[in-house]
N, C-alpha and C positions, 0 to 999 in steps of 0.2 A: 640395105639393098644389095651391097656387095656380097654379104654373107649368104643371103637368101638365094640369090641368082647364081652364086658360084657352084663349084663342084662339090663342096662340102668336105668332110674329113671323117676319119675313123678315130674313135677314142677307145683306149684300152685301160680300163680301171685296174690299177695294181692293187687288188684286194689283199688284205693281210692273210698269212698262211692259215689262220684259224677260221677264215671266212667259209661259210657254207654256200656261197653263191657260185654259179658256174661262170668261169672266166671267158668272156666273149668280147669281140670287137663290136663297138656300138657305132653304127653308121649314122652320122648327122648330115642331113641335107635339107635344103629348102628352109621351111620354118623351124625345122629341128636344130638348125645352127644357132637358134636363139635360146636354146635350153641351158647351156652352161651359164654359170653365174658371171663369168667374165663377159659374156655377151650382154647380159642384163646391164652390167656396169657400163659397158661400152655404149649401149643405147641410151642409158640415162645421161651419160656425159655428152653424147652427141646432141640430144634434145635440149640439154641444158645450154650448150653453146648456141644452139639455134634460137631458143627463146631469148636469151640475153642479147644476142646479136640483133634480133628484130627490135627489141626494146631500145637498145642503144641507137639503132638507125632512126627509129621514130623520134627519139629525143633530139638527135642531131638535125633532123629535118624540120624541127619545130612542131612536131605532131605528138607531143607527149600526152596530150589530152585524149588521144585516140587509143592509148594503151589501156586495155581493160584490167581491172583489179585481179581477175582470175589468171591473167598472163603473168603478172608480177608474182603472185603466190606460187604458180606452177614453176616459174623460173627459179625461185628460191628453193623450193622443195627438191627439184631435180638437181640443183647444185649441191645441196646439203646431203643428198644420198649418193651422189656420184663421185665427188672429190675424195671423201674419206674412204669410200669403197675402192677407189682406184689404188690408193696406197696399200690397202689391205690385200687386194688381188696380187699386186706386185710382190709384196712381202711373203705371202703364202706360196706363190709360185717359186720364188727364189729359195726360201728356207725350208719348205715342206715338200712341194711337188717335184722340183728338180732332183733332189737327193733320192727320193723314192723311185722315180722313173729311171734314173741312171743305175740305181742298185738293182732294179728289176731286169735290166738288160733287154727290154722290149723296144721295138721301133717307136720313135716319137718324132714330133716336129716342133718341139718347143722353141727351137732357134729359127723357125720359119718366119716369113714376113707377117702373116696374119697374127701369129702368136706374139711376135715382138710388138706389134701395134696394140693388141689388146692387153698384153701383160705388162708392158713397159711404158709405152708412149702415153697410155692413159694417165699414168702418174706424172710423167713429164709435162704433159699438157696442163694438168691440174695445178702443178707447182708453178709453171710459167704464168698461168692465169692469176694465181693469188699473189705471186711475188713481183711480176713484171708488168702485168696488164691491168685488168679491172679491179683486182683486189676484193672480189666478192667475199662476203663474210659467211661463216658457218656459225649459226646461233646455238650456243650450248643448251639453251632452253628447249631446243627441238631434238634433244638426244633420243627421245623415244622413237623417232623416225627410223633410226638405224636398227633398233630391235624389231620394229614392225616389219621392215623389209626382210630381215633375216628369217623371221617366222614364216612369212609368206613364201619365201624361196624354199624353205624346208618342206612345207606342205606341197608345194609345186613338185619338188623332187620325188616325194612319196607317190604322188598321183601319176607322174610320168614313168616311174620305175617299171611297172608291168607292161607299158605300152611300146617300149622300144622294139620288142620282138613279138609281143602279143600272143604267146603260146606258153603252155605249161612245161614244155621240154626245156626251154632255156631259163624261164623264170625271170624275176625282176633283175634289173641292172641299174647301176648307179654310176654317174659320171665321175664321182669322187669317192675314193676308198673310205673316207671317214664318214660317209653317209650310209655305209653298209649296216643295215638293221639286224643282221645275224650275229653281230659281235656283242650283243647284250649291253652290259654296263658300259663297255668301251664306247659304243655308239652314243649312248646317253651323255656321257662325259664330253665326247667330241662335239655334240650339238650344243651343249651348254657353253663349251669353250668357243664355239663359232659365234654364238650370240654375244658372248662377252667381248670377243675380238671385234665384232662389228661396232658394238657400243664404244669400246675403248678407242678404236681408230677414229670414230667421230670426235671424241674428246681430243685425241692427238692432233687431228687436223686443225681443230679450233685453236689448240695450243701453238701450232706452227704459225698460224696467222698472227697470233698475239706476239710471237717471237719476232716475226718479220717486222711488225710495227715497232717493236722495241728497238730493233737494230737500227732501223731508219738510216741505213747506210747509202753508199753510192750505188749506181747501177751495177758496177762490177762486183760489189759486195753481194748484191742480190743474185746476180748470175752465178757466182760461186756457191751461194747457198743452194740454189736449184741443182747445180751440178753435183755437189756433195751429197745432198739428200737423195737425189736420183740414183747415185752410185750405191747408197745404202740399201735401197729397196728394189733395185732393178738387177736382173741377170740376163745378159745377152747371149751367152754361149757357155 
């Protein structure tokens, strides 16, 4: 709601020099603010916490029998696609997007409040949940969920590309430079790498949960684990 009702923002995709796309600022406002993958992940995580909170409240109030099976399944799926993707978003922003944006020398707002929340605190919230609070599991058998969401987002990106400006003068635009279809083989390899990364981070997050269980340390040990891992994947300025 905050994103949709807010003023929105401009995105400048730092396309590669060999790109044949016209470089333009893309204005995201209203429902358009939900187009970035980071917004998808943020919404997934928010709805995941909402569903899990409602279920936990029902159990606490002695009304567990009123929790429908579809709510349980939805809560699990939302958590399994949001928590690993949160780490992926933070990692990509820190090690891929930040360096390119800084090298491009164009105006950006990566250190702003909204970007900090979507790029960093999504991972922090996920790690706090799994290490200090509910400890919800990510089932490795559901690995295909990560690949499926990745494919859906790629298709969504291709559909939206010509709609940001809606005319032949500007042509298609992409929010992320690695989605640029004019790069030929480079784009193909980048999309394959993206799907591999989505799948890999699903496994990584499942491994993090197993590691936390194996450590089984004190509260302070788990807090330090969250702090260290957050420092690895998050960049604040």
